[in-house]
C-alpha positions as MATLAB code, in Angstrom:
seq = 'MSEYAFPPLAFLHMASLTFPVHDPASGELVDQVTDHTPDDARAAIVRAHAAWGAWRERPAAERAQLLRRWHDALLDHKAPLAALMTREAGKVHAESLGEVDYAASFVEWFAEEARRSYGEIIPSPSRDRRLFVLRQSVGVVAAITPWNFPLAMITRKVAPALAAGCPVIIKPATETPLTALYAERLAHEAGIPADVYCTLPTTRNAELGAVFFEDARVRKVSFTGSTAVGKQLVAQSAMRLTKLSLELGGNAPVLVFDDADIERAVRGTMAAKFRHNGQTCVCVNRVFVQAGVHDRFVQQLSEAVQALRSGRPDDPAVQVGPLISARATQKVQRLVDDAVQAGAQLLLGGQVQGERWFEPTVLTGVRPDMSISQEEIFGPVAAVQRFETEEEVIARANDTPYGLAAYVYSEHAARCWRVAEALEYGMVGVNESLIGTTVAPFGGVKQSGMGREGSRQGLEAFQELKYVCYGGL';
ca = [
     -50.435  -37.542 -125.509;
     -53.953  -38.500 -126.458;
     -55.989  -36.080 -128.550;
     -58.833  -36.579 -126.070;
     -59.109  -34.748 -122.791;
     -60.668  -36.323 -119.749;
     -62.092  -34.529 -116.726;
     -60.464  -34.473 -113.293;
     -62.442  -36.863 -111.127;
     -61.067  -36.338 -107.641;
     -63.860  -33.865 -106.869;
     -66.354  -36.693 -107.100;
     -65.224  -38.307 -103.843;
     -63.316  -35.948 -101.584;
     -62.147  -37.250  -98.208;
     -59.158  -37.082  -95.904;
     -58.102  -40.654  -96.795;
     -57.052  -41.026 -100.406;
     -54.822  -43.180 -102.573;
     -53.033  -42.358 -105.830;
     -53.805  -43.726 -109.282;
     -50.803  -43.891 -111.595;
     -50.405  -44.206 -115.354;
     -48.757  -47.628 -115.914;
     -47.077  -46.358 -119.087;
     -45.293  -43.398 -117.494;
     -45.698  -43.805 -113.746;
     -47.230  -40.332 -113.593;
     -49.931  -39.504 -111.071;
     -53.358  -39.428 -112.727;
     -55.519  -38.561 -109.724;
     -56.184  -39.084 -106.024;
     -59.232  -41.143 -105.067;
     -61.071  -41.580 -101.779;
     -59.887  -44.694  -99.949;
     -63.159  -46.085  -98.611;
     -63.281  -47.935  -95.321;
     -65.339  -50.867  -94.058;
     -67.579  -48.334  -92.292;
     -68.225  -46.681  -95.662;
     -69.238  -50.064  -97.044;
     -71.591  -50.709  -94.130;
     -73.219  -47.311  -94.629;
     -73.614  -47.977  -98.361;
     -75.298  -51.302  -97.614;
     -77.776  -49.600  -95.269;
     -78.634  -47.024  -97.922;
     -78.911  -49.605 -100.675;
     -81.176  -51.841  -98.623;
     -83.412  -48.889  -97.772;
     -83.622  -48.017 -101.481;
     -84.355  -51.587 -102.590;
     -88.104  -51.483 -102.051;
     -88.733  -48.400 -104.161;
     -86.359  -49.535 -106.898;
     -87.801  -53.039 -107.308;
     -91.341  -51.630 -107.290;
     -90.612  -49.329 -110.209;
     -92.163  -50.707 -113.378;
     -89.645  -52.562 -115.502;
     -90.287  -50.038 -118.269;
     -89.080  -47.201 -116.026;
     -85.922  -49.053 -115.035;
     -85.350  -49.805 -118.711;
     -85.721  -46.149 -119.625;
     -83.134  -45.083 -117.051;
     -80.712  -47.748 -118.259;
     -81.212  -46.566 -121.813;
     -80.314  -43.033 -120.761;
     -77.155  -44.365 -119.124;
     -76.305  -46.257 -122.306;
     -76.656  -43.076 -124.353;
     -74.517  -41.115 -121.864;
     -71.719  -43.687 -122.059;
     -71.603  -43.390 -125.831;
     -71.851  -39.594 -125.683;
     -68.722  -39.635 -123.468;
     -66.917  -42.338 -125.437;
     -63.789  -40.305 -126.222;
     -63.020  -39.084 -122.673;
     -63.956  -42.458 -121.165;
     -61.560  -44.233 -123.514;
     -58.795  -41.713 -122.861;
     -59.210  -42.152 -119.116;
     -59.197  -45.932 -119.430;
     -55.997  -45.834 -121.444;
     -54.410  -43.523 -118.897;
     -55.138  -45.616 -115.817;
     -55.157  -49.173 -117.258;
     -52.512  -48.883 -119.991;
     -54.971  -50.254 -122.557;
     -54.136  -49.157 -126.085;
     -56.280  -46.441 -127.637;
     -58.234  -48.584 -130.116;
     -59.059  -51.219 -127.489;
     -60.252  -48.583 -125.026;
     -62.608  -47.146 -127.620;
     -63.859  -50.647 -128.351;
     -64.422  -51.348 -124.677;
     -66.709  -48.344 -124.308;
     -68.895  -49.732 -127.103;
     -68.795  -53.199 -125.542;
     -69.647  -51.845 -122.097;
     -72.532  -49.759 -123.406;
     -73.929  -52.769 -125.246;
     -74.579  -54.526 -121.928;
     -76.544  -51.552 -120.655;
     -78.634  -51.497 -123.825;
     -79.207  -55.268 -123.773;
     -80.348  -55.381 -120.157;
     -82.511  -52.296 -120.601;
     -84.347  -54.395 -123.176;
     -84.290  -57.585 -121.075;
     -85.827  -55.746 -118.109;
     -89.075  -55.637 -120.084;
     -88.954  -59.378 -120.804;
     -88.541  -60.832 -117.345;
     -91.473  -63.165 -117.773;
     -92.919  -65.474 -115.140;
     -94.536  -68.824 -115.796;
     -97.983  -70.431 -115.554;
     -97.900  -74.111 -114.622;
    -100.841  -76.358 -115.591;
    -102.405  -77.340 -112.281;
    -103.077  -80.987 -111.325;
    -106.222  -79.820 -109.477;
    -109.330  -78.015 -110.687;
    -109.393  -75.641 -107.698;
    -105.758  -74.448 -107.888;
    -103.674  -72.210 -110.107;
     -99.889  -72.433 -110.080;
     -97.496  -69.752 -111.231;
     -93.879  -68.661 -110.845;
     -92.685  -65.098 -110.265;
     -89.207  -63.693 -110.905;
     -88.182  -61.216 -108.215;
     -85.008  -59.253 -107.521;
     -82.535  -61.010 -105.257;
     -81.780  -57.870 -103.182;
     -78.671  -55.789 -102.530;
     -75.760  -56.852 -104.748;
     -72.055  -56.290 -104.131;
     -69.919  -56.476 -107.282;
     -66.125  -56.745 -107.288;
     -64.537  -55.915 -110.627;
     -61.031  -56.262 -112.156;
     -58.606  -53.762 -113.656;
     -58.252  -55.272 -117.124;
     -61.790  -54.309 -118.243;
     -62.481  -51.350 -115.959;
     -65.754  -50.395 -117.681;
     -67.201  -53.493 -119.359;
     -66.949  -55.685 -116.263;
     -68.885  -53.024 -114.370;
     -71.715  -52.676 -116.863;
     -71.925  -56.458 -117.302;
     -72.789  -56.704 -113.604;
     -74.516  -53.405 -112.819;
     -76.888  -53.319 -115.802;
     -78.555  -56.712 -115.187;
     -78.723  -56.109 -111.442;
     -80.451  -52.755 -111.928;
     -82.714  -54.230 -114.606;
     -83.766  -56.965 -112.171;
     -84.576  -54.414 -109.455;
     -81.441  -54.814 -107.335;
     -79.354  -51.986 -105.836;
     -75.635  -52.431 -106.557;
     -72.461  -51.528 -104.683;
     -69.333  -51.674 -106.858;
     -65.857  -52.214 -105.462;
     -63.633  -51.510 -108.480;
     -60.033  -52.607 -108.788;
     -57.600  -50.408 -106.861;
     -55.567  -49.919 -110.060;
     -58.494  -48.542 -112.115;
     -61.093  -46.708 -110.008;
     -61.390  -43.602 -112.191;
     -63.258  -45.222 -115.066;
     -65.629  -46.740 -112.503;
     -66.299  -43.344 -110.932;
     -66.887  -41.748 -114.305;
     -69.402  -44.477 -115.218;
     -71.181  -44.008 -111.887;
     -71.431  -40.257 -112.401;
     -72.979  -40.738 -115.837;
     -75.499  -43.212 -114.385;
     -76.561  -40.721 -111.723;
     -76.865  -37.948 -114.298;
     -79.094  -40.312 -116.289;
     -81.453  -40.548 -113.310;
     -80.347  -43.740 -111.562;
     -80.479  -42.962 -107.799;
     -77.185  -42.682 -105.913;
     -78.298  -45.144 -103.215;
     -79.192  -47.680 -105.908;
     -75.769  -47.539 -107.605;
     -72.718  -46.757 -105.473;
     -68.977  -47.074 -106.162;
     -66.434  -47.616 -103.362;
     -62.785  -47.472 -104.474;
     -60.432  -48.741 -101.801;
     -57.026  -50.159 -100.977;
     -58.668  -52.214  -98.207;
     -59.914  -54.864 -100.610;
     -60.081  -57.824  -98.235;
     -61.696  -55.764  -95.472;
     -64.462  -54.427  -97.690;
     -64.996  -57.863  -99.176;
     -65.481  -59.277  -95.692;
     -68.165  -56.661  -94.950;
     -70.185  -57.852  -97.955;
     -70.374  -61.353  -96.488;
     -70.926  -60.316  -92.880;
     -74.045  -58.268  -93.590;
     -77.196  -60.313  -94.220;
     -78.650  -57.448  -96.259;
     -76.183  -58.261  -99.059;
     -77.933  -61.113 -100.845;
     -75.571  -61.578 -103.803;
     -71.872  -61.066 -104.551;
     -70.616  -61.034 -108.135;
     -66.845  -61.276 -108.611;
     -64.476  -61.243 -111.572;
     -60.853  -61.964 -110.754;
     -58.395  -64.681 -109.853;
     -59.327  -68.217 -108.907;
     -57.345  -67.896 -105.673;
     -59.473  -64.961 -104.509;
     -62.616  -66.670 -105.803;
     -61.941  -69.637 -103.514;
     -61.631  -67.278 -100.547;
     -64.982  -65.707 -101.410;
     -66.634  -69.131 -101.609;
     -65.410  -69.858  -98.084;
     -66.678  -66.502  -96.820;
     -70.037  -66.978  -98.503;
     -70.691  -70.080  -96.406;
     -71.236  -67.927  -93.306;
     -74.632  -66.687  -94.555;
     -74.973  -68.785  -97.733;
     -74.586  -65.593  -99.752;
     -75.312  -66.212 -103.412;
     -72.269  -65.991 -105.674;
     -71.403  -65.480 -109.319;
     -67.716  -66.033 -110.070;
     -65.834  -65.377 -113.299;
     -62.311  -66.552 -112.542;
     -59.005  -67.392 -114.183;
     -58.359  -69.414 -117.307;
     -55.734  -71.380 -119.177;
     -57.157  -71.027 -122.663;
     -55.871  -73.289 -125.420;
     -56.042  -72.742 -129.155;
     -55.983  -75.940 -131.220;
     -54.703  -75.498 -134.791;
     -55.188  -78.609 -136.922;
     -53.437  -79.573 -140.149;
     -56.621  -78.825 -142.105;
     -56.988  -75.299 -140.705;
     -56.888  -72.105 -142.717;
     -53.462  -71.107 -141.404;
     -53.750  -67.410 -142.212;
     -57.074  -67.272 -140.363;
     -55.646  -69.277 -137.456;
     -52.694  -66.889 -137.134;
     -54.973  -63.834 -137.182;
     -57.244  -65.427 -134.602;
     -54.356  -66.415 -132.355;
     -52.922  -62.920 -132.536;
     -56.281  -61.400 -131.612;
     -56.860  -63.779 -128.725;
     -53.282  -63.721 -127.449;
     -52.198  -60.088 -127.644;
     -55.442  -58.303 -126.805;
     -54.680  -55.876 -123.947;
     -51.115  -57.164 -124.014;
     -52.258  -60.669 -123.101;
     -53.934  -59.458 -119.912;
     -57.414  -60.968 -120.201;
     -58.901  -64.136 -118.754;
     -59.828  -65.450 -122.214;
     -56.434  -64.766 -123.800;
     -54.796  -67.766 -125.422;
     -52.374  -69.271 -122.922;
     -51.359  -72.463 -124.747;
     -50.939  -72.655 -128.535;
     -51.305  -76.257 -129.766;
     -50.319  -76.763 -133.426;
     -50.513  -80.061 -135.289;
     -47.196  -81.354 -136.608;
     -48.046  -81.043 -140.315;
     -48.485  -77.245 -140.166;
     -46.391  -76.459 -137.085;
     -43.409  -74.851 -138.807;
     -45.528  -72.864 -141.259;
     -47.798  -71.601 -138.493;
     -44.887  -70.639 -136.246;
     -43.194  -68.728 -139.054;
     -46.331  -66.722 -139.856;
     -47.073  -66.152 -136.182;
     -43.536  -64.903 -135.560;
     -43.795  -62.494 -138.499;
     -47.087  -61.142 -137.151;
     -45.696  -60.749 -133.639;
     -42.571  -59.013 -134.910;
     -44.781  -56.513 -136.742;
     -46.561  -55.459 -133.539;
     -45.839  -51.884 -132.559;
     -45.126  -51.210 -128.880;
     -45.266  -47.816 -127.255;
     -47.385  -45.309 -125.389;
     -50.938  -46.688 -125.323;
     -52.468  -43.290 -126.105;
     -50.754  -43.383 -129.524;
     -53.473  -44.673 -131.926;
     -50.844  -46.567 -133.942;
     -49.636  -48.616 -130.939;
     -50.847  -52.207 -130.500;
     -48.892  -53.276 -127.400;
     -48.708  -51.153 -124.275;
     -47.416  -51.687 -120.734;
     -48.315  -54.393 -118.287;
     -50.348  -53.246 -115.309;
     -47.488  -53.410 -112.777;
     -43.837  -54.234 -112.231;
     -44.958  -57.383 -110.424;
     -46.813  -58.514 -113.559;
     -43.687  -57.954 -115.648;
     -41.605  -59.983 -113.211;
     -44.057  -62.871 -113.406;
     -43.940  -62.963 -117.208;
     -40.135  -62.864 -117.138;
     -40.065  -65.749 -114.649;
     -42.339  -67.908 -116.798;
     -40.315  -67.251 -119.961;
     -36.971  -67.842 -118.226;
     -38.208  -71.067 -116.617;
     -39.461  -72.352 -119.976;
     -36.170  -71.601 -121.750;
     -34.166  -73.227 -118.969;
     -36.397  -76.305 -119.264;
     -35.729  -76.614 -123.003;
     -38.164  -74.296 -124.824;
     -36.767  -72.304 -127.763;
     -37.026  -68.517 -127.673;
     -37.755  -67.400 -131.241;
     -38.637  -63.787 -130.592;
     -38.651  -61.283 -127.730;
     -38.339  -62.552 -124.200;
     -36.916  -59.442 -122.572;
     -38.130  -56.816 -120.131;
     -38.012  -53.395 -121.794;
     -38.780  -51.341 -118.698;
     -40.404  -51.681 -115.326;
     -43.804  -52.462 -116.869;
     -42.889  -53.350 -120.428;
     -42.237  -56.785 -121.915;
     -41.367  -57.620 -125.505;
     -43.954  -59.549 -127.541;
     -42.580  -63.078 -127.400;
     -42.818  -66.427 -129.221;
     -41.672  -69.687 -127.650;
     -41.670  -73.136 -129.258;
     -40.912  -76.557 -127.862;
     -43.087  -75.826 -124.845;
     -44.172  -78.863 -122.812;
     -47.207  -79.443 -120.566;
     -45.044  -79.806 -117.451;
     -43.589  -76.292 -117.764;
     -44.907  -73.543 -115.496;
     -45.836  -71.452 -118.531;
     -48.302  -74.191 -119.538;
     -49.863  -74.408 -116.099;
     -50.078  -70.779 -114.963;
     -52.011  -67.925 -116.521;
     -49.339  -65.885 -118.317;
     -51.191  -62.546 -118.429;
     -48.572  -61.127 -120.748;
     -47.571  -60.915 -124.442;
     -46.110  -64.418 -124.785;
     -47.235  -67.054 -127.317;
     -46.151  -70.460 -126.000;
     -46.389  -73.050 -128.802;
     -46.710  -76.811 -128.333;
     -46.627  -79.415 -131.132;
     -49.177  -82.250 -131.233;
     -49.840  -85.261 -133.451;
     -53.445  -86.485 -133.064;
     -56.888  -85.113 -132.267;
     -57.282  -87.390 -129.250;
     -53.906  -86.319 -127.872;
     -54.560  -82.586 -128.113;
     -58.041  -82.821 -126.589;
     -56.571  -84.624 -123.593;
     -53.780  -82.067 -123.246;
     -56.128  -79.110 -123.654;
     -58.429  -80.488 -120.945;
     -55.552  -81.308 -118.584;
     -55.995  -78.179 -116.463;
     -58.136  -77.224 -113.467;
     -59.462  -74.288 -115.509;
     -62.193  -74.201 -118.107;
     -63.101  -70.713 -119.267;
     -62.439  -70.378 -123.017;
     -60.917  -72.490 -125.792;
     -60.413  -71.992 -129.531;
     -60.353  -74.445 -132.444;
     -59.146  -73.924 -136.017;
     -60.072  -76.536 -138.617;
     -61.850  -76.581 -141.984;
     -63.304  -80.033 -141.273;
     -66.876  -79.577 -140.028;
     -67.173  -82.949 -138.285;
     -63.894  -82.366 -136.442;
     -65.029  -78.912 -135.339;
     -68.183  -80.362 -133.787;
     -66.337  -83.274 -132.153;
     -63.632  -81.116 -130.638;
     -65.950  -78.304 -129.522;
     -68.132  -80.799 -127.662;
     -65.139  -82.642 -126.152;
     -63.385  -79.556 -124.785;
     -64.184  -78.963 -121.089;
     -64.697  -75.215 -121.319;
     -67.618  -72.865 -120.813;
     -66.973  -71.121 -124.158;
     -65.461  -72.421 -127.389;
     -64.612  -70.383 -130.460;
     -64.512  -72.363 -133.700;
     -62.538  -70.542 -136.399;
     -63.174  -67.398 -134.352;
     -61.256  -65.911 -131.431;
     -63.195  -62.758 -130.524;
     -66.141  -64.615 -129.018;
     -67.349  -62.112 -126.402;
     -70.796  -60.704 -127.132;
     -73.643  -59.257 -125.115;
     -76.188  -61.776 -126.312;
     -74.332  -64.997 -125.386;
     -73.598  -66.400 -121.898;
     -70.067  -65.676 -120.659;
     -68.548  -67.960 -118.030;
     -66.524  -71.058 -117.293;
     -66.522  -74.521 -115.770;
     -64.262  -76.259 -113.247;
     -62.120  -73.711 -111.388;
     -62.911  -70.938 -113.857;
     -66.056  -70.014 -111.996;
     -69.784  -70.462 -111.591;
     -72.712  -68.684 -113.182;
     -72.975  -66.762 -116.452;
     -72.910  -63.087 -117.408;
     -74.471  -61.388 -120.402;
     -77.347  -62.979 -122.333;
     -80.733  -63.856 -120.865;
     -78.969  -65.842 -118.140;
     -77.174  -62.692 -116.988;
     -80.484  -61.208 -115.835;
     -81.608  -64.429 -114.182;
     -78.458  -64.363 -112.032;
     -79.958  -61.444 -110.092;
     -83.414  -62.930 -109.633;
     -85.118  -65.356 -107.282;
     -87.930  -67.691 -108.339;
     -91.086  -67.617 -106.244;
     -93.687  -70.327 -106.732;
     -97.259  -69.345 -105.840;
    -100.060  -71.879 -105.363;
    -103.474  -70.184 -105.465;
    -106.129  -72.530 -104.052;
    -109.821  -72.486 -103.243;
    -110.912  -71.515 -106.745;
];
């Protein structure tokens, strides 16, 4: 068991309708959480809309101060937050601790950006007019967040929305509502009003999502999740032209060239592939290795994968924990089995170790036509493909409907620039695989989404531009 205790959270939202939250590592019950209904969502929208005027009229400095208090509270509760995250999401101890820091960094960043939401003065073409542009809050925001980053994906949406003057309603993932509720409680204790920031755990995901698009008072929906669900939300948004930000699925490649620093490339691939057991949207999905270093890279990668320690995620020494569900395990097994049957070589792993456990795995001889090359694996499987030329691998890396993140390893500066610019992805890491940071825009192209989170652009996503022409001067 973890050395850290975490508080019981069921008292936060007591109701007759509840659903259980289970530990994916053990299957044990962690807590019971209120199962909110569409009527609860409608009531939250009414309250949020009523609170919008007072919240947006608060000076940016006051909103920033409240966000800063929330930031400090998150860090003050780092140990229990991380323990709770590990318990409900199966994320290993070190990664949970790191996520609390990452999540808090968004709150700090947008507390600072709230003070810098500058307008614009436009030189007028007429002597008797003055032209300027205001940035104003978009209105009530509904945010739908995933289970794999149960805290950071919340703060990355809530902090900029609050900084911009928008009330926010969070619908967290059904698998991981407890971290969301804990974060909400800390925000309220920091002074952020309850009607301005509300969390609605539910098993009625589609029904609550529909409410957000039916009600004209919801001006913006921000979603992180699968591309399939994202497409459904785009269709629903057409009813009222609700503004959308979508951070969707990926099929991230890593391109390792003959002139790469192989040790660095292996470390980077390991970090980008096995983070949270391969269950992130920016995890490496396809490993492309040039022929001249293929065998050497595969040998070092296999040694690194074999050294990974699997086990209970609350053990600080463990690097690989459970998958989020039995269904996820079954999907990974299907992709590996299909690849082997189609001719890929299984070098390491490849077996289910329990209902939600899968061995860290290395495959070689993978081809573009295999399902494992086309679907998001979301599991601890490194699927290696050999390539010969730069032009060939760029074409193969871009041959996907997705375009979230890509990674390049080469010691040749000109090649790094060429390849980074040629890859059709919203984010490219060059000789670096841990590219997520508060200060840079996060998001994809093609079917990996629309809009950006984090950075200056993350605040702008929750603002409208208003042009004012002042005449008769």
